[in-house]
C-alpha positions in Angstrom: 77.1 29.2 74.1 78.9 28.7 70.8 77.6 30.6 67.8 76.0 28.8 64.9 77.6 28.6 61.5 76.5 31.5 59.3 75.9 29.3 56.3 73.9 26.9 58.4 71.7 29.8 59.7 70.8 30.7 56.2 70.4 27.1 55.1 73.3 27.3 52.6 76.4 25.2 51.8 79.8 26.9 52.3 80.9 28.8 49.2 77.3 29.8 48.1 77.1 32.6 45.6 76.1 36.2 46.4 72.7 35.7 44.7 72.1 32.5 46.7 73.0 34.2 49.9 70.7 37.1 49.2 67.8 34.8 48.2 68.3 32.6 51.3 68.3 35.7 53.5 65.1 37.1 52.0 63.4 33.7 52.7 64.7 33.5 56.3 63.9 37.2 57.1 60.4 36.8 55.9 60.0 33.6 57.9 61.4 34.9 61.2 60.3 38.5 61.2 58.9 39.3 64.7 55.7 40.9 63.1 54.9 37.4 61.8 55.8 35.5 64.9 54.3 37.3 67.8 53.6 34.0 69.6 57.2 32.8 69.2 59.4 34.4 72.0 62.6 33.2 70.2 61.7 34.8 66.8 63.4 38.1 67.5 66.7 36.5 68.6 66.7 34.2 65.6 65.9 37.1 63.3 68.9 39.0 64.7 71.1 36.0 64.1 70.1 35.7 60.5 70.7 39.4 60.0 74.2 39.1 61.5 75.0 36.2 59.2 73.8 38.1 56.2 75.7 41.2 57.1 79.0 39.2 57.0 78.3 36.9 54.0 77.1 39.7 51.7 80.4 41.5 52.0 83.1 39.8 49.9 85.9 40.8 52.3 84.1 39.7 55.4 82.9 36.5 53.7 86.5 35.7 52.7 87.7 36.2 56.2 84.9 34.1 57.6 85.4 31.3 55.1 89.1 31.1 56.3 88.9 31.8 60.0 85.3 31.3 61.0 83.9 33.4 63.8 87.4 34.0 65.1 87.8 36.4 62.1 85.8 39.0 63.9 87.3 38.6 67.4 90.1 40.8 68.6 90.1 43.0 65.6 91.0 40.3 63.0 90.0 40.8 59.3 89.9 44.6 59.6 86.5 46.1 60.1 84.9 43.0 61.6 82.5 43.8 64.5 83.6 42.6 67.9 80.0 42.7 69.1 79.0 40.1 66.5 75.6 41.7 66.0 76.0 42.7 62.4 74.8 45.8 60.7 71.1 45.3 61.0 70.1 48.4 59.1 72.4 47.6 56.2 71.3 44.0 55.9 67.6 44.6 56.4 67.5 47.5 53.9 68.5 45.0 51.1 65.1 43.3 51.4 62.9 46.0 52.9 60.7 46.3 49.9 60.2 42.6 49.7 59.2 42.3 53.3 57.0 45.3 53.4 55.3 44.2 50.2 54.3 41.0 51.9 53.3 42.6 55.2 51.3 45.4 53.8 49.9 43.7 50.6 51.8 46.2 48.4 54.3 45.6 45.7 58.0 46.1 45.3 60.2 48.4 43.3 58.2 50.0 40.5 55.0 48.0 41.3 55.5 45.6 38.5 54.4 42.7 40.6 51.0 44.4 41.2 50.4 45.4 37.7 50.5 41.7 36.6 49.1 39.4 39.2 48.9 35.6 38.8 45.5 34.1 38.2 43.8 31.8 40.7 44.2 28.0 40.6 41.0 26.1 39.7 39.6 22.8 40.7 37.6 20.4 38.5 36.0 17.2 39.8 36.1 14.4 37.3 34.2 11.1 37.7 35.4 8.0 35.9 34.2 4.4 35.9 36.3 1.6 37.5 37.0 0.2 34.0 38.3 3.6 32.9 40.5 3.8 36.0 41.9 0.4 35.1 42.8 1.2 31.5 43.3 5.0 31.6 41.8 7.3 29.1 41.9 10.7 27.3 38.9 12.7 28.3 37.6 16.1 27.1 36.3 18.5 29.7 34.7 21.9 29.6 36.0 24.3 32.3 34.3 27.7 33.0 37.2 30.1 33.7 38.7 33.5 33.0 40.9 33.8 29.9 43.1 36.6 28.7 41.2 39.3 26.7 42.2 38.9 23.1 41.2 42.5 22.3 43.7 44.2 24.7 46.0 41.2 25.1 45.5 41.3 28.9 46.6 44.9 29.4 43.1 46.2 30.2 43.6 49.2 27.9 41.8 49.9 24.7 43.8 49.2 21.5 46.1 52.1 20.8 46.5 53.2 24.4 48.7 52.0 27.3 48.3 52.0 31.0 50.1 54.9 32.7 51.8 55.1 36.1 49.5 56.1 39.0 50.1 59.8 39.8 49.7 59.2 43.5 52.3 56.5 44.0 54.3 57.0 40.8 53.8 53.4 39.8 54.9 51.9 43.1 51.5 50.6 44.1 52.1 51.8 47.6 52.5 55.0 49.5 54.6 55.7 52.6 54.0 58.0 55.5 56.4 59.0 58.2 55.1 58.8 61.8 57.9 59.9 64.2 60.7 57.4 63.9 58.7 55.0 61.8 57.8 54.8 58.1 54.4 53.2 57.5 53.6 51.7 54.1 50.2 51.0 52.8 48.4 50.2 49.5 47.9 53.1 47.2 44.2 54.2 47.5 44.1 55.6 44.0 45.2 52.6 42.0 44.4 49.9 44.7 48.0 48.7 44.6 48.2 48.1 40.8 50.6 51.0 40.2 48.8 51.9 37.0 45.8 53.9 35.8 43.9 53.0 32.7 42.4 56.1 31.1 40.8 54.2 28.2 39.7 50.8 29.5 39.1 48.0 27.0 35.4 47.9 26.0 35.4 44.1 25.9 36.9 43.3 29.3 36.1 46.6 31.0 39.8 47.2 31.9 40.2 43.9 33.8 42.3 42.2 31.1 40.4 39.0 31.1 36.9 37.6 30.3 34.8 34.7 31.4 34.7 31.8 29.0 34.3 28.1 28.9 37.4 26.2 27.8 37.6 22.7 26.3 40.6 20.8 27.5 41.9 17.3 27.0 42.9 15.5 30.1 45.1 12.4 30.2 43.9 10.2 33.0 46.6 7.5 33.7 45.8 3.9 34.4 45.5 3.1 38.1 43.9 6.3 39.3 41.7 6.1 42.4 39.4 8.5 44.3 41.5 11.4 45.5 44.1 11.3 42.8 45.0 14.8 41.7 46.2 15.8 38.2 47.8 19.2 37.7 47.5 21.0 34.4 50.1 23.9 34.6 48.9 27.2 33.3 45.4 26.0 32.6 43.8 27.9 35.5 42.4 31.4 35.7 44.1 34.0 33.6 46.1 36.6 35.5 45.2 40.2 35.8 46.8 42.7 33.5 48.6 40.0 31.4 49.8 38.2 34.5 50.6 34.5 34.4 47.7 32.0 34.6 47.1 29.8 37.5 47.0 26.0 37.4 44.0 23.6 37.0 43.8 20.7 39.4 41.7 17.7 38.3 40.4 15.7 41.3 39.4 12.1 40.4 36.4 10.3 41.8 36.1 6.6 40.8 32.5 5.4 40.7 31.3 2.4 42.6 31.1 -0.8 40.5 28.2 -3.2 40.5 30.5 -6.3 40.5 33.9 -5.3 41.9 34.9 -3.5 45.0 38.4 -2.0 45.4 41.0 -1.6 48.2 44.1 0.0 46.8 45.4 -2.2 44.0 43.3 -5.2 44.9 39.8 -6.0 43.6 37.2 -8.1 45.4 34.3 -10.0 43.8 31.6 -11.7 45.9 30.4 -14.8 44.0 27.2 -16.6 45.0 27.5 -20.4 44.9 24.8 -23.0 45.4 24.8 -25.2 48.5 25.3 -28.3 46.4 28.2 -26.8 44.4 29.9 -25.7 47.6 29.5 -29.2 49.1 30.5 -31.2 46.0 33.1 -28.7 44.6 33.5 -27.8 41.0 34.5 -25.0 38.6 32.9 -21.6 38.2 33.6 -18.8 35.7 34.2 -15.3 37.0 34.6 -11.9 35.2 37.8 -9.8 35.4 38.1 -6.0 35.2 39.7 -6.1 31.8 36.5 -7.7 30.4 37.9 -11.3 30.3 37.0 -14.5 32.1 38.8 -16.7 34.6 37.9 -20.2 35.7 38.1 -20.9 39.5 38.0 -24.3 41.1 35.8 -24.5 44.2 37.2 -27.1 46.7 34.7 -29.6 48.1 33.1 -28.5 51.4 33.8 -24.8 50.8 32.2 -22.5 53.4 30.7 -19.1 52.9 33.3 -16.3 53.1 36.2 -18.4 51.7 38.5 -16.4 49.5 40.6 -17.4 46.5 43.2 -15.3 44.9 43.7 -14.5 41.2 47.2 -13.0 40.9 47.8 -9.9 38.7 44.0 -9.5 38.0 43.7 -6.3 40.1 44.4 -2.7 39.4 47.6 -1.3 38.0 49.8 1.2 40.0 50.1 4.7 38.5 53.3 5.0 36.4 54.6 1.7 37.8 54.7 -2.0 36.7 53.0 -3.3 39.8 49.6 -4.9 39.5 47.2 -5.9 42.3 45.3 -9.1 42.7 41.7 -10.1 42.5 40.0 -12.0 45.4 37.0 -14.2 44.9 34.8 -14.5 48.0 32.3 -17.3 48.1 28.8 -16.6 49.3 27.0 -20.0 49.9 23.3 -19.5 48.9 20.5 -21.2 50.7 17.8 -22.4 48.3 14.4 -20.7 48.5 10.9 -21.5 47.2 11.3 -25.2 47.5 8.9 -27.7 46.0 7.5 -30.5 48.1 9.8 -33.0 46.6 12.8 -30.8 47.3 11.8 -30.5 50.9 11.4 -34.3 51.2 14.9 -34.7 49.8 16.4 -32.1 52.1 14.7 -33.7 55.2 16.1 -37.0 54.2 19.5 -35.5 53.6 19.4 -33.8 57.0 18.8 -37.1 58.7 21.8 -38.6 56.9 24.1 -35.6 57.6 24.8 -35.9 61.3 28.5 -36.4 60.7 28.8 -34.0 57.8 28.6 -30.8 59.7 31.6 -30.7 62.1 31.3 -27.0 62.8 27.7 -27.2 63.9 28.4 -30.3 65.9 31.3 -28.5 67.7 29.3 -25.4 68.3 26.3 -27.1 69.9 28.5 -29.3 72.0 30.1 -26.1 73.4 26.6 -24.7 74.0 25.5 -27.8 75.9 28.7 -27.6 78.1 28.1 -23.9 78.8 24.5 -24.6 79.9 25.6 -27.5 82.1 28.2 -25.2 83.7 25.7 -22.5 84.4 23.3 -25.0 86.1 26.1 -26.2 88.3 
């Protein structure tokens, strides 16, 4: 079976820089490491292929030979020093990202432990309810968010003013300790500093050494026109403050649009159910209906309209978010049967019923079909 292109294995274009190659290898090695893919029988072979590709491309001489001759550069002794086995120097390649991978697997840090000393704050969620009118026009809304903010007294370091955190004596600031067991080196989080790599001898009295305090924050949120229930707005860096002066998380605003007493919504379209008297539906006429922008529109009802009939008002619906598209508004007629009739009204309706035999074609057709059905059943 032919070997896959090394650049393709790492998800790179030919001619990628050394930094791009190393970054791509780190990503692929973490993704395909057998410890993370115990249920994937092909993970180990794919992991070896990625290591082989990196072993060649990280070396400028081997990379130049591969760019010119491809896999043939390492067959039959070409390019001087190329491996005929094609397996690559796994130890050399993997050692380049050993700290990164073990930091992820064991929960520890990398290098001097700097990633542990300053950890990113958590993302926060805030549910914001708006009216349909507000969703139509958009608005600027102030909200109060209970969150953790950086301690102003210690500037997030967790140490009392005039003092600084010191490296943990157990792990020397690494945030992790290693122990050799036979042929293997096992790495785990430092038990003394809990992986932070630092010790605070004089913790800040205001934040108790954490580097952040609980506080309500007032934020202004720009809600764009056209939002609907489920719309998410991201406020970068407005989430929980990070530990030990780490970066803040993000705040996600989830929109919920309240039900409206007149309009219902489906995407960009609005629907309005309008009750119409029996006589108006029979004779036809004009009615005035509201629109979501607070205006009014006149709608002509055709003679003989039935309940459920819809009429469209173009561009009277909801706007699309950050687009010029506008939905439509649909008027649905609901023919209303009169109630609490007076004696005179009943007399007139009875007289009207006697004169209306040919004015109800749908009823006539239905009962004719019913009679035919019964006759068939009798037969």
